[in-house]
gemmi code that builds the backbone of each chain (N, CA, C; Angstrom):
import gemmi

chains = {
    "A": [
        ("GLU", (225.391, 10.103, -56.776), (226.684, 10.306, -56.120), (227.509, 11.317, -56.918)),
        ("VAL", (227.999, 12.318, -56.200), (228.840, 13.333, -56.840), (230.194, 12.719, -57.201)),
        ("GLN", (230.605, 12.911, -58.447), (231.921, 12.451, -58.875), (232.593, 13.521, -59.715)),
        ("LEU", (233.875, 13.680, -59.474), (234.725, 14.560, -60.271), (235.954, 13.755, -60.669)),
        ("VAL", (236.213, 13.683, -61.956), (237.321, 12.871, -62.444), (238.205, 13.718, -63.351)),
        ("GLU", (239.427, 13.969, -62.869), (240.376, 14.762, -63.649), (241.155, 13.876, -64.619)),
        ("SER", (241.625, 14.491, -65.692), (242.487, 13.817, -66.660), (243.311, 14.863, -67.387)),
        ("GLY", (244.298, 14.397, -68.128), (245.081, 15.306, -68.963), (246.460, 15.628, -68.437)),
        ("GLY", (246.774, 15.178, -67.242), (248.098, 15.448, -66.703), (249.171, 14.658, -67.425)),
        ("GLY", (250.414, 15.002, -67.147), (251.525, 14.286, -67.761), (252.801, 15.085, -67.688)),
        ("LEU", (253.796, 14.623, -68.426), (255.100, 15.276, -68.473), (255.136, 16.241, -69.644)),
        ("VAL", (255.556, 17.473, -69.373), (255.647, 18.498, -70.418), (256.922, 19.297, -70.199)),
        ("GLN", (257.495, 19.772, -71.274), (258.720, 20.563, -71.175), (258.421, 21.993, -70.751)),
        ("PRO", (259.376, 22.642, -70.116), (259.178, 24.062, -69.775), (258.831, 24.860, -71.025)),
        ("GLY", (257.857, 25.749, -70.863), (257.369, 26.534, -71.991), (256.240, 25.871, -72.749)),
        ("GLY", (255.970, 24.624, -72.439), (254.939, 23.878, -73.143), (253.543, 24.148, -72.618)),
        ("SER", (252.586, 23.424, -73.193), (251.174, 23.606, -72.854), (250.533, 22.272, -72.527)),
        ("LEU", (249.442, 22.356, -71.778), (248.698, 21.162, -71.392), (247.273, 21.604, -71.093)),
        ("ARG", (246.307, 20.747, -71.370), (244.929, 21.041, -70.992), (244.423, 19.953, -70.068)),
        ("LEU", (244.018, 20.370, -68.887), (243.416, 19.450, -67.934), (241.903, 19.471, -68.103)),
        ("SER", (241.305, 18.317, -67.869), (239.854, 18.183, -67.937), (239.340, 17.600, -66.626)),
        ("CYS", (238.106, 17.928, -66.318), (237.449, 17.387, -65.131), (236.014, 17.049, -65.513)),
        ("ALA", (235.689, 15.771, -65.462), (234.343, 15.314, -65.798), (233.503, 15.247, -64.536)),
        ("ALA", (232.371, 15.927, -64.551), (231.496, 15.998, -63.384), (230.247, 15.145, -63.606)),
        ("SER", (229.759, 14.541, -62.534), (228.522, 13.779, -62.595), (227.876, 13.737, -61.225)),
        ("GLY", (226.578, 13.459, -61.205), (225.880, 13.290, -59.934), (225.322, 14.555, -59.336)),
        ("PHE", (225.432, 15.686, -60.048), (224.855, 16.932, -59.550), (224.577, 17.854, -60.735)),
        ("THR", (223.803, 18.909, -60.471), (223.451, 19.867, -61.516), (224.632, 20.799, -61.737)),
        ("PHE", (225.456, 20.463, -62.709), (226.750, 21.116, -62.918), (226.619, 22.630, -63.061)),
        ("THR", (225.644, 23.090, -63.786), (225.521, 24.522, -64.064), (225.250, 25.340, -62.819)),
        ("SER", (224.811, 24.698, -61.750), (224.440, 25.422, -60.537), (225.622, 25.734, -59.631)),
        ("TYR", (226.789, 25.231, -59.978), (227.923, 25.338, -59.061), (229.113, 26.050, -59.684)),
        ("TRP", (229.724, 26.942, -58.868), (231.050, 27.420, -59.203), (232.006, 26.228, -59.109)),
        ("MET", (233.077, 26.292, -59.873), (234.087, 25.239, -59.842), (235.477, 25.858, -59.694)),
        ("HIS", (236.368, 25.108, -59.087), (237.721, 25.579, -58.808), (238.766, 24.568, -59.265)),
        ("TRP", (239.971, 25.082, -59.443), (241.166, 24.241, -59.533), (242.075, 24.614, -58.366)),
        ("VAL", (242.583, 23.588, -57.713), (243.536, 23.737, -56.606), (244.706, 22.823, -56.927)),
        ("ARG", (245.920, 23.232, -56.594), (247.076, 22.379, -56.885), (247.924, 22.171, -55.646)),
        ("GLN", (248.761, 21.130, -55.736), (249.635, 20.773, -54.621), (250.937, 20.234, -55.184)),
        ("ALA", (252.002, 20.996, -55.015), (253.320, 20.538, -55.441), (253.751, 19.354, -54.573)),
        ("PRO", (254.607, 18.480, -55.078), (255.030, 17.303, -54.312), (255.557, 17.671, -52.936)),
        ("GLY", (254.963, 17.111, -51.900), (255.398, 17.346, -50.531), (255.069, 18.713, -49.969)),
        ("LYS", (254.281, 19.486, -50.711), (253.952, 20.856, -50.286), (252.469, 20.990, -49.966)),
        ("GLY", (252.067, 22.225, -49.635), (250.690, 22.479, -49.244), (249.779, 22.789, -50.422)),
        ("LEU", (248.533, 23.068, -50.092), (247.510, 23.330, -51.095), (247.569, 24.784, -51.551)),
        ("VAL", (247.356, 24.986, -52.836), (247.361, 26.336, -53.416), (246.149, 26.480, -54.316)),
        ("TRP", (245.352, 27.492, -54.065), (244.214, 27.779, -54.943), (244.719, 28.338, -56.262)),
        ("VAL", (244.127, 27.890, -57.369), (244.583, 28.286, -58.701), (243.571, 29.162, -59.425)),
        ("SER", (242.314, 28.704, -59.478), (241.364, 29.413, -60.329), (239.933, 29.050, -59.952)),
        ("ARG", (238.991, 29.913, -60.343), (237.569, 29.698, -60.082), (236.764, 30.185, -61.282)),
        ("ILE", (235.636, 29.510, -61.519), (234.739, 29.924, -62.594), (233.298, 29.835, -62.114)),
        ("TYR", (232.491, 30.831, -62.483), (231.083, 30.829, -62.122), (230.344, 29.707, -62.867)),
        ("GLY", (229.154, 29.400, -62.400), (228.356, 28.347, -63.005), (228.029, 28.584, -64.466)),
        ("ASP", (227.800, 29.851, -64.828), (227.486, 30.160, -66.224), (228.743, 30.424, -67.054)),
        ("GLY", (229.885, 30.359, -66.411), (231.154, 30.530, -67.103), (231.539, 31.964, -67.397)),
        ("ARG", (230.713, 32.921, -66.956), (230.933, 34.307, -67.356), (232.015, 35.006, -66.554)),
        ("ARG", (232.270, 34.541, -65.363), (233.279, 35.196, -64.535), (234.311, 34.181, -64.086)),
        ("THR", (235.552, 34.616, -64.133), (236.666, 33.768, -63.738), (237.616, 34.556, -62.826)),
        ("ALA", (238.437, 33.822, -62.109), (239.447, 34.444, -61.251), (240.656, 33.527, -61.200)),
        ("TYR", (241.834, 34.138, -61.004), (243.082, 33.382, -61.037), (244.027, 33.827, -59.925)),
        ("ALA", (244.864, 32.904, -59.502), (245.989, 33.267, -58.652), (246.972, 34.080, -59.483)),
        ("ASP", (247.670, 34.994, -58.831), (248.637, 35.830, -59.553), (249.693, 34.993, -60.255)),
        ("SER", (250.045, 33.865, -59.655), (251.132, 33.042, -60.189), (250.787, 32.398, -61.532)),
        ("VAL", (249.498, 32.347, -61.872), (249.105, 31.706, -63.142), (248.373, 32.664, -64.065)),
        ("LYS", (248.071, 33.857, -63.596), (247.319, 34.821, -64.393), (248.049, 35.124, -65.698)),
        ("GLY", (247.306, 35.085, -66.793), (247.900, 35.334, -68.097), (248.474, 34.095, -68.759)),
        ("ARG", (248.632, 33.022, -68.004), (249.165, 31.767, -68.562), (248.118, 30.654, -68.556)),
        ("PHE", (247.259, 30.641, -67.548), (246.243, 29.597, -67.420), (244.871, 30.181, -67.751)),
        ("THR", (244.001, 29.346, -68.309), (242.632, 29.748, -68.602), (241.674, 28.665, -68.137)),
        ("ILE", (240.751, 29.042, -67.275), (239.721, 28.107, -66.818), (238.488, 28.287, -67.699)),
        ("SER", (237.840, 27.176, -67.995), (236.615, 27.238, -68.794), (235.755, 26.029, -68.463)),
        ("ARG", (234.528, 26.048, -68.970), (233.627, 24.934, -68.728), (232.693, 24.759, -69.897)),
        ("ASP", (232.247, 23.535, -70.074), (231.229, 23.210, -71.074), (230.075, 22.588, -70.301)),
        ("ASN", (229.064, 23.368, -70.030), (227.979, 22.888, -69.168), (227.158, 21.792, -69.839)),
        ("ALA", (227.090, 21.808, -71.145), (226.344, 20.758, -71.838), (227.015, 19.400, -71.656)),
        ("LYS", (228.333, 19.416, -71.601), (229.092, 18.169, -71.436), (229.451, 17.900, -69.979)),
        ("LYS", (229.136, 18.858, -69.084), (229.491, 18.736, -67.662), (231.000, 18.567, -67.503)),
        ("MET", (231.728, 19.438, -68.185), (233.176, 19.365, -68.161), (233.780, 20.694, -67.704)),
        ("LEU", (234.827, 20.601, -66.908), (235.624, 21.745, -66.483), (237.009, 21.575, -67.088)),
        ("TYR", (237.617, 22.688, -67.477), (238.932, 22.635, -68.120), (239.896, 23.626, -67.481)),
        ("LEU", (241.175, 23.314, -67.630), (242.225, 24.259, -67.288), (243.272, 24.196, -68.386)),
        ("GLU", (243.314, 25.237, -69.192), (244.305, 25.346, -70.254), (245.545, 26.001, -69.660)),
        ("MET", (246.672, 25.305, -69.735), (247.900, 25.789, -69.113), (248.958, 26.021, -70.189)),
        ("ASN", (249.417, 27.253, -70.311), (250.444, 27.618, -71.283), (251.685, 28.142, -70.575)),
        ("SER", (252.770, 28.229, -71.325), (254.046, 28.751, -70.796), (254.376, 28.108, -69.458)),
        ("LEU", (254.294, 26.806, -69.428), (254.478, 26.090, -68.172), (255.904, 26.203, -67.649)),
        ("ARG", (255.992, 26.263, -66.332), (257.268, 26.410, -65.636), (257.462, 25.231, -64.693)),
        ("ALA", (258.695, 25.029, -64.266), (258.978, 23.939, -63.332), (258.136, 24.071, -62.067)),
        ("GLU", (257.901, 25.290, -61.644), (257.135, 25.514, -60.403), (255.648, 25.228, -60.555)),
        ("ASP", (255.195, 24.925, -61.757), (253.808, 24.501, -61.968), (253.634, 23.002, -61.733)),
        ("THR", (254.736, 22.302, -61.517), (254.662, 20.866, -61.234), (253.847, 20.632, -59.968)),
        ("ALA", (252.796, 19.850, -60.092), (251.882, 19.642, -58.969), (250.802, 18.636, -59.350)),
        ("VAL", (250.113, 18.159, -58.335), (248.844, 17.470, -58.549), (247.768, 18.548, -58.619)),
        ("TYR", (246.960, 18.478, -59.644), (245.889, 19.454, -59.836), (244.546, 18.794, -59.522)),
        ("TYR", (243.800, 19.420, -58.620), (242.481, 18.928, -58.233), (241.413, 19.881, -58.757)),
        ("CYS", (240.343, 19.327, -59.312), (239.167, 20.152, -59.535), (238.260, 19.983, -58.319)),
        ("ALA", (237.512, 21.021, -58.013), (236.682, 20.997, -56.816), (235.386, 21.752, -57.049)),
        ("ARG", (234.328, 21.237, -56.449), (233.034, 21.902, -56.509), (232.890, 22.856, -55.336)),
        ("ASP", (232.306, 24.010, -55.606), (232.051, 25.014, -54.576), (230.585, 24.922, -54.183)),
        ("SER", (230.326, 24.526, -52.950), (228.938, 24.304, -52.544), (228.191, 25.598, -52.261)),
        ("ASP", (228.943, 26.722, -52.094), (228.304, 28.007, -51.782), (227.252, 27.815, -50.685)),
        ("THR", (227.692, 27.263, -49.556), (226.793, 26.944, -48.454), (226.453, 28.215, -47.679)),
        ("TYR", (225.198, 28.623, -47.753), (224.724, 29.826, -47.044), (225.614, 31.039, -47.356)),
        ("GLY", (226.106, 31.108, -48.582), (226.933, 32.230, -48.998), (228.412, 32.051, -48.727)),
        ("TYR", (228.781, 30.914, -48.162), (230.197, 30.637, -47.886), (230.741, 29.687, -48.951)),
        ("SER", (231.891, 30.041, -49.490), (232.553, 29.190, -50.474), (233.177, 27.998, -49.760)),
        ("VAL", (232.728, 26.793, -50.111), (233.234, 25.570, -49.488), (233.521, 24.564, -50.592)),
        ("LEU", (234.746, 24.067, -50.637), (235.110, 23.069, -51.654), (234.683, 21.706, -51.114)),
        ("ASP", (233.430, 21.348, -51.388), (232.859, 20.194, -50.709), (233.133, 18.863, -51.394)),
        ("TYR", (233.432, 18.881, -52.681), (233.823, 17.659, -53.380), (235.031, 17.954, -54.255)),
        ("ARG", (235.930, 17.015, -54.328), (237.138, 17.147, -55.126), (237.372, 15.861, -55.894)),
        ("GLY", (238.117, 15.977, -57.005), (238.508, 14.776, -57.721), (239.724, 14.149, -57.067)),
        ("GLN", (240.240, 13.120, -57.702), (241.398, 12.407, -57.148), (242.713, 13.070, -57.542)),
        ("GLY", (242.626, 14.016, -58.466), (243.816, 14.763, -58.866), (244.501, 14.190, -60.092)),
        ("THR", (245.195, 15.047, -60.834), (246.000, 14.621, -61.974), (247.350, 15.315, -61.877)),
        ("LEU", (248.412, 14.551, -62.076), (249.768, 15.052, -61.876), (250.307, 15.697, -63.139)),
        ("VAL", (250.779, 16.920, -62.989), (251.459, 17.639, -64.054), (252.924, 17.791, -63.663)),
        ("THR", (253.806, 17.339, -64.529), (255.240, 17.444, -64.276), (255.857, 18.266, -65.395)),
        ("VAL", (256.485, 19.376, -65.022), (257.136, 20.247, -66.001), (258.643, 20.068, -65.847)),
        ("SER", (259.230, 19.449, -66.843), (260.658, 19.136, -66.757), (261.208, 18.860, -68.145)),
        ("SER", (262.467, 19.190, -68.325), (263.126, 18.890, -69.596), (263.847, 17.541, -69.528)),
    ],
    "B": [
        ("ASP", (247.278, 40.031, -50.990), (246.704, 38.729, -50.672), (246.688, 38.530, -49.149)),
        ("ILE", (245.684, 37.800, -48.690), (245.593, 37.500, -47.267), (246.478, 36.298, -46.956)),
        ("GLN", (247.359, 36.473, -45.986), (248.247, 35.384, -45.580), (247.613, 34.621, -44.419)),
        ("MET", (247.673, 33.299, -44.509), (247.142, 32.428, -43.471), (248.301, 31.683, -42.832)),
        ("THR", (248.423, 31.790, -41.523), (249.540, 31.174, -40.809), (249.004, 30.190, -39.779)),
        ("GLN", (249.402, 28.945, -39.913), (248.974, 27.907, -38.990), (250.071, 27.615, -37.977)),
        ("SER", (249.652, 27.207, -36.805), (250.603, 26.718, -35.814), (249.942, 25.622, -34.968)),
        ("PRO", (250.727, 24.602, -34.600), (252.106, 24.397, -35.043), (252.151, 23.830, -36.465)),
        ("SER", (253.335, 23.689, -37.013), (253.488, 23.073, -38.336), (253.372, 21.563, -38.245)),
        ("SER", (253.748, 21.022, -37.101), (253.593, 19.591, -36.851), (253.306, 19.379, -35.381)),
        ("LEU", (252.702, 18.246, -35.117), (252.214, 17.974, -33.772), (252.179, 16.467, -33.558)),
        ("SER", (252.715, 16.027, -32.446), (252.633, 14.611, -32.072), (251.638, 14.453, -30.932)),
        ("ALA", (250.750, 13.501, -31.069), (249.732, 13.299, -30.047), (249.339, 11.824, -30.001)),
        ("SER", (248.629, 11.471, -28.962), (248.205, 10.086, -28.769), (246.706, 9.942, -28.957)),
        ("VAL", (246.290, 8.730, -29.265), (244.861, 8.445, -29.361), (244.193, 8.824, -28.036)),
        ("GLY", (243.084, 9.552, -28.153), (242.369, 10.013, -26.978), (242.711, 11.432, -26.550)),
        ("ASP", (243.814, 11.981, -27.047), (244.205, 13.343, -26.688), (243.243, 14.370, -27.268)),
        ("ARG", (243.217, 15.521, -26.622), (242.534, 16.695, -27.163), (243.586, 17.548, -27.854)),
        ("VAL", (243.310, 17.936, -29.087), (244.294, 18.652, -29.901), (243.683, 19.942, -30.432)),
        ("THR", (244.495, 20.995, -30.430), (244.057, 22.280, -30.969), (245.077, 22.784, -31.980)),
        ("ILE", (244.594, 23.206, -33.130), (245.418, 23.797, -34.184), (244.940, 25.230, -34.389)),
        ("THR", (245.871, 26.131, -34.538), (245.561, 27.548, -34.659), (245.835, 28.058, -36.064)),
        ("CYS", (245.007, 28.973, -36.509), (245.168, 29.614, -37.822), (244.961, 31.106, -37.643)),
        ("ARG", (245.884, 31.884, -38.150), (245.790, 33.343, -38.040), (245.824, 33.968, -39.426)),
        ("ALA", (244.902, 34.890, -39.661), (244.842, 35.609, -40.933), (245.546, 36.952, -40.808)),
        ("SER", (246.132, 37.419, -41.908), (246.886, 38.669, -41.893), (245.990, 39.900, -41.844)),
        ("GLN", (244.693, 39.701, -42.093), (243.708, 40.765, -41.927), (242.377, 40.093, -41.636)),
        ("THR", (241.404, 40.866, -41.256), (240.142, 40.247, -40.888), (239.514, 39.501, -42.071)),
        ("ILE", (239.021, 38.315, -41.781), (238.291, 37.545, -42.776), (236.891, 37.208, -42.252)),
        ("ARG", (236.460, 37.972, -41.244), (235.179, 37.732, -40.576), (235.120, 36.266, -40.154)),
        ("ASN", (234.197, 35.493, -40.680), (234.174, 34.060, -40.363), (234.279, 33.209, -41.618)),
        ("TYR", (234.920, 33.754, -42.660), (235.069, 33.035, -43.922), (236.288, 32.125, -43.869)),
        ("LEU", (236.181, 31.103, -43.042), (237.310, 30.243, -42.756), (236.868, 28.789, -42.803)),
        ("ASN", (237.568, 28.006, -43.598), (237.288, 26.575, -43.709), (238.484, 25.779, -43.205)),
        ("TRP", (238.207, 24.580, -42.718), (239.254, 23.637, -42.312), (239.122, 22.368, -43.154)),
        ("TYR", (240.266, 21.873, -43.636), (240.302, 20.659, -44.436), (241.271, 19.662, -43.810)),
        ("GLN", (240.951, 18.385, -44.008), (241.825, 17.286, -43.601), (242.329, 16.592, -44.859)),
        ("GLN", (243.609, 16.290, -44.905), (244.156, 15.563, -46.045), (245.025, 14.397, -45.569)),
        ("LYS", (244.714, 13.233, -46.090), (245.519, 12.046, -45.821), (246.449, 11.789, -46.990)),
        ("PRO", (247.582, 11.114, -46.760), (248.573, 10.928, -47.830), (247.983, 10.318, -49.095)),
        ("GLY", (248.270, 10.952, -50.214), (247.813, 10.441, -51.499), (246.352, 10.669, -51.808)),
        ("LYS", (245.666, 11.407, -50.936), (244.232, 11.643, -51.114), (243.946, 13.126, -51.269)),
        ("ALA", (242.793, 13.437, -51.836), (242.342, 14.831, -51.922), (241.898, 15.306, -50.533)),
        ("PRO", (241.970, 16.602, -50.281), (241.519, 17.120, -48.985), (239.999, 17.033, -48.838)),
        ("ASN", (239.551, 16.864, -47.594), (238.121, 16.830, -47.279), (237.785, 17.954, -46.321)),
        ("VAL", (236.664, 18.620, -46.569), (236.285, 19.728, -45.704), (235.712, 19.188, -44.398)),
        ("LEU", (236.146, 19.802, -43.293), (235.648, 19.445, -41.964), (234.712, 20.506, -41.409)),
        ("ILE", (235.153, 21.762, -41.491), (234.473, 22.893, -40.897), (234.379, 24.001, -41.947)),
        ("TYR", (233.229, 24.662, -42.032), (233.105, 25.836, -42.884), (232.533, 26.982, -42.060)),
        ("ALA", (232.686, 28.195, -42.561), (232.215, 29.384, -41.839), (232.710, 29.390, -40.394)),
        ("ALA", (233.925, 28.956, -40.222), (234.664, 28.971, -38.948), (234.161, 27.990, -37.901)),
        ("THR", (232.849, 27.795, -37.813), (232.311, 26.990, -36.715), (231.323, 25.904, -37.137)),
        ("SER", (230.928, 25.873, -38.406), (229.896, 24.936, -38.844), (230.495, 23.608, -39.283)),
        ("LEU", (229.957, 22.529, -38.733), (230.455, 21.188, -39.048), (229.882, 20.728, -40.388)),
        ("GLN", (230.754, 20.333, -41.300), (230.300, 19.813, -42.588), (229.528, 18.516, -42.353)),
        ("SER", (228.497, 18.315, -43.153), (227.696, 17.107, -43.052), (228.555, 15.850, -43.142)),
        ("GLY", (228.326, 14.928, -42.217), (229.043, 13.664, -42.229), (230.333, 13.652, -41.439)),
        ("VAL", (230.752, 14.803, -40.951), (231.998, 14.897, -40.187), (231.709, 14.617, -38.709)),
        ("PRO", (232.528, 13.797, -38.061), (232.261, 13.458, -36.649), (232.258, 14.682, -35.740)),
        ("SER", (231.463, 14.623, -34.702), (231.295, 15.772, -33.810), (232.504, 16.027, -32.913)),
        ("ARG", (233.493, 15.147, -32.940), (234.711, 15.432, -32.165), (235.512, 16.576, -32.782)),
        ("PHE", (235.193, 16.940, -34.021), (235.820, 18.099, -34.664), (234.971, 19.337, -34.387)),
        ("SER", (235.642, 20.427, -34.021), (234.931, 21.682, -33.842), (235.845, 22.842, -34.222)),
        ("GLY", (235.219, 23.937, -34.608), (235.964, 25.133, -34.979), (235.467, 26.333, -34.197)),
        ("SER", (236.362, 27.269, -33.975), (235.983, 28.497, -33.286), (236.799, 29.651, -33.841)),
        ("GLY", (236.370, 30.858, -33.474), (237.121, 32.047, -33.856), (236.379, 32.937, -34.821)),
        ("SER", (236.917, 34.139, -35.011), (236.396, 35.100, -35.973), (237.445, 36.181, -36.183)),
        ("ALA", (237.232, 36.968, -37.204), (238.134, 38.072, -37.572), (239.491, 37.527, -38.046)),
        ("THR", (240.471, 37.427, -37.159), (241.796, 36.981, -37.592), (242.294, 35.707, -36.916)),
        ("ASP", (241.645, 35.274, -35.856), (242.167, 34.142, -35.083), (241.151, 33.008, -34.990)),
        ("PHE", (241.611, 31.818, -35.367), (240.728, 30.670, -35.474), (241.408, 29.437, -34.903)),
        ("THR", (240.585, 28.495, -34.433), (241.122, 27.228, -33.958), (240.281, 26.067, -34.455)),
        ("LEU", (240.969, 24.960, -34.672), (240.338, 23.670, -34.935), (240.675, 22.787, -33.747)),
        ("THR", (239.658, 22.182, -33.165), (239.856, 21.306, -32.014), (239.331, 19.915, -32.331)),
        ("ILE", (240.130, 18.928, -31.986), (239.693, 17.531, -32.046), (239.616, 17.078, -30.596)),
        ("SER", (238.431, 16.728, -30.149), (238.214, 16.531, -28.715), (238.862, 15.254, -28.193)),
        ("SER", (238.857, 14.201, -28.983), (239.448, 12.931, -28.563), (239.971, 12.234, -29.815)),
        ("LEU", (241.277, 12.313, -30.007), (241.885, 11.818, -31.238), (241.601, 10.344, -31.473)),
        ("GLN", (241.232, 10.051, -32.711), (241.043, 8.676, -33.149), (242.161, 8.311, -34.142)),
        ("PRO", (242.429, 7.028, -34.313), (243.534, 6.626, -35.211), (243.399, 7.197, -36.620)),
        ("GLN", (242.177, 7.347, -37.101), (241.971, 7.838, -38.459), (242.149, 9.348, -38.587)),
        ("ASP", (242.390, 10.040, -37.469), (242.543, 11.495, -37.510), (243.980, 11.933, -37.790)),
        ("PHE", (244.903, 11.000, -37.807), (246.291, 11.374, -38.073), (246.419, 11.689, -39.561)),
        ("ALA", (246.676, 12.965, -39.832), (246.607, 13.511, -41.187), (247.194, 14.922, -41.160)),
        ("THR", (247.109, 15.614, -42.280), (247.515, 17.014, -42.344), (246.262, 17.877, -42.446)),
        ("TYR", (246.258, 18.966, -41.701), (245.097, 19.852, -41.632), (245.470, 21.229, -42.188)),
        ("TYR", (244.545, 21.771, -42.978), (244.749, 23.079, -43.606), (243.575, 23.995, -43.297)),
        ("CYS", (243.872, 25.248, -42.980), (242.831, 26.261, -42.970), (242.846, 26.976, -44.318)),
        ("GLN", (241.731, 27.581, -44.672), (241.610, 28.304, -45.939), (240.630, 29.446, -45.756)),
        ("GLN", (241.009, 30.623, -46.237), (240.077, 31.746, -46.186), (239.352, 31.873, -47.525)),
        ("SER", (238.044, 32.141, -47.435), (237.256, 32.386, -48.640), (236.614, 33.771, -48.568)),
        ("TYR", (237.264, 34.683, -47.861), (236.754, 36.048, -47.712), (237.033, 36.877, -48.956)),
        ("SER", (238.232, 36.713, -49.505), (238.568, 37.466, -50.706), (239.538, 36.681, -51.567)),
        ("LEU", (239.460, 36.953, -52.871), (240.367, 36.316, -53.808), (241.753, 36.930, -53.716)),
        ("PRO", (242.805, 36.150, -53.898), (242.798, 34.699, -54.076), (242.542, 33.959, -52.768)),
        ("TYR", (241.786, 32.882, -52.839), (241.514, 32.086, -51.652), (242.807, 31.426, -51.202)),
        ("THR", (243.293, 31.748, -50.047), (244.596, 31.262, -49.604), (244.461, 30.222, -48.502)),
        ("PHE", (245.398, 29.281, -48.506), (245.472, 28.223, -47.517), (246.603, 28.500, -46.533)),
        ("GLY", (246.457, 27.968, -45.343), (247.592, 27.912, -44.438), (248.596, 26.885, -44.938)),
        ("GLN", (249.742, 26.834, -44.304), (250.821, 25.952, -44.772), (250.614, 24.503, -44.348)),
        ("GLY", (249.647, 24.275, -43.486), (249.346, 22.912, -43.055), (249.924, 22.579, -41.696)),
        ("THR", (249.212, 21.701, -40.993), (249.677, 21.155, -39.715), (249.617, 19.640, -39.815)),
        ("LYS", (250.775, 19.006, -39.695), (250.838, 17.551, -39.778), (250.678, 16.962, -38.391)),
        ("LEU", (249.650, 16.175, -38.227), (249.340, 15.549, -36.948), (249.832, 14.099, -36.996)),
        ("GLU", (250.778, 13.797, -36.123), (251.414, 12.481, -36.130), (251.160, 11.743, -34.827)),
        ("ILE", (251.301, 10.438, -34.889), (251.101, 9.600, -33.717), (252.331, 9.670, -32.815)),
        ("LYS", (252.096, 9.910, -31.541), (253.200, 9.927, -30.568), (253.577, 8.489, -30.208)),
    ],
}
model = gemmi.Model(1)
for chain_id, residues in chains.items():
    chain = gemmi.Chain(chain_id)
    for i, (resn, *xyz) in enumerate(residues, 1):
        res = gemmi.Residue()
        res.name, res.seqid = resn, gemmi.SeqId(i, " ")
        for name, pos in zip(("N", "CA", "C"), xyz):
            atom = gemmi.Atom()
            atom.name, atom.element = name, gemmi.Element(name[0])
            atom.pos, atom.b_iso = gemmi.Position(*pos), 0.0
            res.add_atom(atom)
        chain.add_residue(res)
    model.add_chain(chain)
structure = gemmi.Structure()
structure.add_model(model)
structure.setup_entities()
């Protein structure tokens, strides 16, 4: 059974840092691109970042570029999101998601339950 | 960035109704369009990928159509468990953008 479990969320002051983790199980982790998607309270879904299976290529939304860093440890089957210079507008539930790359189409077929990040003084 | 616009933003319907949600892209995305369903407090689940393909395990009352810039999600006969928020998402080019969502409520 595919499982993704996020952790690391919490309350942080503006300008602070936080590292989110996502533990993967039930599939061959190295074979899949992985994503982070976020959702501010009462708002819609926003794509944040993507990383290739080998970790060599990454991509970011403009709103987090230069502040957030996605990475992975394939030996530990872990996905990370290092978040620096946090702003109030980064407050959201953060989901990690697996990209099934179905017939060449990017599909977020499994997601974790999410971890809440609150940026506030 | 490609902008995705859904309509309507909210919709009231009854069990058994046929419902259609529309998604428009600001430029062509060919058929790189996914539909997700999200229930309160839960992560979103994929329903349709590549505009028309039903994700494994999703009931056949859900269907998708369209290409280039105009897409639709249709629920042929609403069931009680279908009342949720629906999002389209393009995966044609980075950043992968979502529509603003359509909240489907019980009439």
